[in-house]
N, C-alpha and C positions, 0 to 999 in steps of 0.2 A: 504494500500500500504506500502511496506517495505521501510524504510529509511536506506540508506547505507552510512556509513562513511568509512574512510580509514582502521580502525581497527575492525569495527563491523557493524552489521546490526540490525535494530529494526523493529518488526512487531506487531501491535496491533491485536491479534487474535480475540478478540470479535468484533471489528469493521470490520475486514476482513471477519469474518464468517457471520455476519449479511448481509453484502454487497453481499457475495456469495449466500446466500439464496434468496435474492431479484433478482439476475440474473437467478436463476434456477439451478436445479440439474439433472444430468443424462439426460434422454430423455424427462423429463418434465411430466412424468406420474403422476397420482393421488397420488400414494404412495410416490412420491418425494416431495410432498408439505411441505414447511417449512424447507427443508434440504439445507445445504450449505457445500461446501468442500473448504478448504483453502489449496493450494498447497505450504506448508511451505518450503519444500526442494527447489522447483523451485524458489519461491519468494525470498528466502534468499541465493540462489545459493550455497546450501549445496551439496558437492560431495561425502561425505564419508558414509552417511547413509540415509535411507528413512524416511521422517516424513511429515505427513499431519494432518489436523484437520477437524473434522466433527461437524456440528452444526445442532440442531433442535430447531425451534422457539417455538413449541407447545408441551406441555406434551401429551403423548400418540402417538406421531408421530415417524416414523422410524428414527433412528439416524445412525445406521450402518446396512446396508442390510445383510441378511444371506449370508455367503460365507465361503469357505475354501481358502487355499493358494495354491491349486493344479490345479484350473481351468484354462481355456484358458486366462483369463485376469489377473491371479495372478502371483506373483513373487516367490512363494515357500518360503516366509518369515516366521520367527517367529515374533510375534507382541506383543508390549507392548501398552496397552490402559491406558491413564491417564485422569480421569475426572477433567477438569479444572473449570467448572462452572455448576451449576444445578445438575442433577442426572439422572440416567438411570438404567434400568435392562438389564444386559447382559444375553444371553442364550448361553451356551457353551456346545456343544454336549448334548443338552436337559436339562442341569442343569441351573437353574436361579441363577444369582448373582446380588443382589442389590448393587448399587454403588453410593454413595453420592460424593459430591465434595471432591477431595483429594484422591480418591481411585485409585489404580494402579492394573491392571489386566494383567497378562502375559500369552499368549498362545504360547507354544513352538512348538507344533506339527502342521505342515502345513496342515495336513489332518483334523484337528478339525474344525467342523462347529461352526461359531460364528455370533452373531447379537446383536443389542442393540436397545431398545425403550426408549425414553425420559420419565422420570417420573416427570420432572419439565420443565417449560418454559425456553427457552434460555439456553439449555444445550450444552456444548462444550466438546469434547473429543479429546485429542491429541493422535495420533497413530505413533509409531516408529517401523520400521521393517527392516529386513535384513536377509541374509543367514549366518549362522555361518561359520567363516573362509574364507569368500569370499568377494571380492570387490563388492561394491554396484552397481547395475544396475537397472534403472527404470523398473517396471513391464510393460507388454503390456497394462494393463488398464490405467496406468499413462501416457504412451506414447500416448494413444488414447484421452487424456483429451480434446485437442482442438476440436476434432470431435463433442463432445456433444453440446457445445455452438453453433457451426455452424449449426448442425442439428436442434436444437430447433428453430433457427432463419431462417430455411428453405433455408440456403445457402448450397445446396446439392453439388455443384461443389467444394466449399471450404471444405466441410466436407470430400469429396472424396479425395481431395489433402492431408488433414490431415491424413486420413487413409493410404494413400500410403507412407507418411513419416514414420508413425508408423510401417508399414510393412518392411521398410528398416532396422529398428532397430530390428524387430522380424520376420524374414522371415518364412513364412508358418504358422503363428499364426492363429488358427481357428476363434477367436473372431474378429480379424481385417479383415480377408477374408470374414467373414459373413457380416460385415457392408459394405464392398466394394460391395458385391453382392446386398445388399439392396439399396445402393445409385445408382448403375448402373440401377437398376429397376426403382427407383424413377425418374431418369433422362431420362426415355424413351428409355433405351438401354437394353432391356431384354436379348438379345443374349449375351451381355457382362457380364451378371450376372451369367450365368451358370457355367463357369469355376471356379471362386472364391467360389461360393456356393458349388459346388461339392467337392472342396478341403477342405472346412471348415467342411462339414458334414462327410466326410471320416475320418477326424481327431477327430472330436467331435460329435458323433452321438446324444448327448444330445440336440443339436440344431435342430434336425429334427422336434420335436414337436413344437418348437418355430417357425420354418420356415413355417410349415403348416398353422399357423394362423396369420402370420405376414402380416399386410396390405401393408408394403413396397414391398412385393413379390407377391402381388395380380395379377399383369400382367402375372406372370409365372404360376399361379395356374392350368390353364386348359391344360398346356403343358404336354404331357406324360413324358418328361424328368424330369420335376419337380416332378411329382407324383412318379416316380421311385426313385428319390433322397430322398424323405421324407418317403417312405414306410418302 
């Protein structure tokens, strides 16, 4: 937890990262085991730039999932990764970069695919991001952060409310709309799921394959409208 004084704030990243890993990461899938994310910007109330920390308890575990900064959850940021503890191997557009503690890796192109796997236990990486020449705004993925904890704890109404809050900040975002559809389905309201699902898949067809196999959307699967959407 951050300690705030009149002139400054202090956060123990290692303690916060370990606690975050214990709470769980993302949707709580097997690949998320051992991972934690510290919302440094939010916890220290930073307004001018984006900064988070990612933690992996076990060597060999995923530290940073593969992504670029152009997808529905991304902010179009250039990103600086700084290994604070442990070590990892980054993969940047197919090229592996071994990174021990103290290494800084900068990815300037938002289209570049990047990921990282821990090579030591208790690895922590700080990530700083933003758009050149623009005031910082949280990405859709960061705005969705409360949803993940609520979903893991099966508070689907709370998760839906978190998604609607995120949608206010990012109208029409495909990732947020997709999760709204999943939650409406989970809550036994399949008819309410079709509109956000259709809007999501129209904007991000990449979600069609995900939707076809998503257990959250199982109640819709035999409906011809669903089959048309994922075709």
